[in-house]
C-alpha angles and dihedrals in degrees: 000000000000093000094051091051091052091050092052091053092052092050091052092051091051091051092052092049091059092063098046117102114247137171123249115256094247099060103062118121098025094119091060091057092052091048091052090052095047098047096071090046090051091048090049090050092050091048091047091053090045093050093045091052092046094049091046090050090049091049090053091046093051092045091050089049091052091048092048093047094049090046092048092050092053092041088063090050092048090051090050091051092047089049089051088051092052092047092047089052090048092052091046092049091046091054090049088053089051089052089050090052093049090048093050092048092049091047093047091052089049090050089051091057090045090057091050097046106031089097091072100061091034090057087062091045091052091048090054090049090055090051089053088053089065091062098030108031113214095011095082092046091053090050091050092052091048091051091049092054091046091051093052091048092053092047093054094043092047094058092052094045093050094052096046094042094056089061091067090068090076089068091071091071092043091049090051089056091049091052090051090050094050094045092046092050091051092051093045095050091045091053090050097047096032096058108119098193126102088264092054120114095242096051093043090051093050093050092048094049092048093051093046093051104032102028138273093280096052116109138197101245097200090054097048094044121073090209092049093050092047095048103035111019106034093051090055093056091046090051092047092053087051091050104046122023145142112298089359088272119320120033090216133024114297126164109321092338106099090204135247098261095052090046093054093043091052093050091048091053094044089050095049121101123252090253087066099042103034129026100150121112143129112272121240126229140327088040090045123041144136127218114186137138125252094262096048093240126138138308104062141126135202135180129197124191123191124196112201133184150090142164135244144177109227144141122273127209090276093055095254120136105229133183113227136171136186133182129185139166128197136177132205123192123195131184126208114240143130126288127197129046101224099035107019114204133180114267144154119254123194115233099168134025119160144138107234103172133043141153140167142185135179140173132194128184096252136028114266146108116309123179099171095135094056111124098235114122096248096058095038088061097043102155143199128204122234137195116268100227100193098040121121088224111076118229093014113160132209125194119239100201113203093335094148103046104022095096092043093059093046098043101031109021091152092058093048091050088053088054090051091050098047106031111028090097099040106100118186117234107281107147109111113127116258099192095231097299105072135079096289093056095046108041098267100315116086116229113269138170125247142163108283115258096202132037138181128258127222091280093053094253117143111246136168115259119256113266094257135114105285089220089079093056099049113131119259126228118215124199124190115194124198126194109189118234095247088060094052109102111234139134092293099048096034103037103020093239113150115243092218116027092199114021090181093058110069090189088073095054091105087069091065106124096191118106103222118227095189090133090074092071143277091317107054118226144112114291137179137175132208137177132205136184138193116236139177118247125171105211103242092191089064101033110017093179139007117251090241091052094240126130113246115230129194113303140149096238098070118062097223099118117130140158137259135180112237135194117260113259121233090257092051091048090052091050092049091048091050090049091051092049092053100043 
């Protein structure tokens, strides 16, 4: 029983086996062959992806290094130009302070004479007050007492003002030292940042930034190559010297260039307060008054008092820019009477006309003879140029001939002659050394840096710049970075896998895992170029609009210079391509 049941089970298993799928005996092991063939291809694909990613990453790294280096180079230049702007402002402000000091000294000397001489016109005023007392008893006496108290008050105040005002004259020497310091700092920083040699700050910064961003073996191709330096670096420094320079070109007027000294003098005068530039006006009562009847008939009396004066920075006959100041006061008193013997008619007759207060001060950058106050026509009309603000031509200058003292000579010639007599030889202290860069070495205006007014065309001829914003013409700095092939991370340098497993068998060249960069030049590697430029940008978020409503263009008196990366021009691309072909 048991045996028959076992046999039946075996027969059932055989029948089921017949219907199960099974491989023929000759096909076993074929999958292993396919796997062996696909593994190298898969490895090659992985290495290809790895190499592609590495080269792309290196390209980005080198490009970022070039961008950062070009930006850093121009950032140094922008900082230098902003420093120049701050120093220019400091020199301008310092000169304004000198003008203020000259004005205060001149005014204090004038006040001193007023205190000494006010008794003369007031004696006439008191006499008139006593005459009034005849017609209006008590009124004239009250006026006379009031005038007497006013006179004493002025006499006491005048002595104090004269003593304290003279002390301001010492600032002229101090200001001269400040000007020398500011001008010297500008020259020193420019020499440091403007050096175009390998030891210069700009080139050292570019090399350092490239090595920090692209690796220690990366190099600046247009520094290491004579051709690259001659075609890409040297032109930048030549353009920069033609963009920013001492005096902005000529120190004095030449051709259409109004000159650096006149430009600075005009800005100093335009920036000075009215107390410095204009101190002439008609004086209010009690020094000026008019007492007449309704019909204009005698008797009557009138007094007019004129205060003249001002200060200016302008050029004398020797070409020196000199600060000067003058102050005068004069009074004229007329009485109403009758003129004509046959047909008498009402008229005014002068009984007093005198200048009873005067003062002057001046300062030039070096000791010498100065006859500015002399009354000949040339020196009376000593002039200074000023900037024409609303002109379509930038930096245009207009002469203001005799604008400060013209009225003084015509309305109070006696007072101006007193100034000539008493103060032509009194020079304010102005003897501190300026080390060849301050006011004394440069005719009263310390050397400063400015955007160049004129440039040269392709033939080398000097021409005036186009009337455009000089921001758009700022020179551009190009940096070309090279990372040699053996420093590019790929399967060979990172994993030690040979690029060509059998260099003697050209049939295996397809297995080369290295991505060739032969297109970069004779020495394969990863290369990138970038360009940057300084430009002037007034921050609208801080100052949306100037007070005068004008747009502010590029200048070297406002510290709004910054940096931007710019696209390579067609010419620059051609020069970079030529550099790549030769290196």
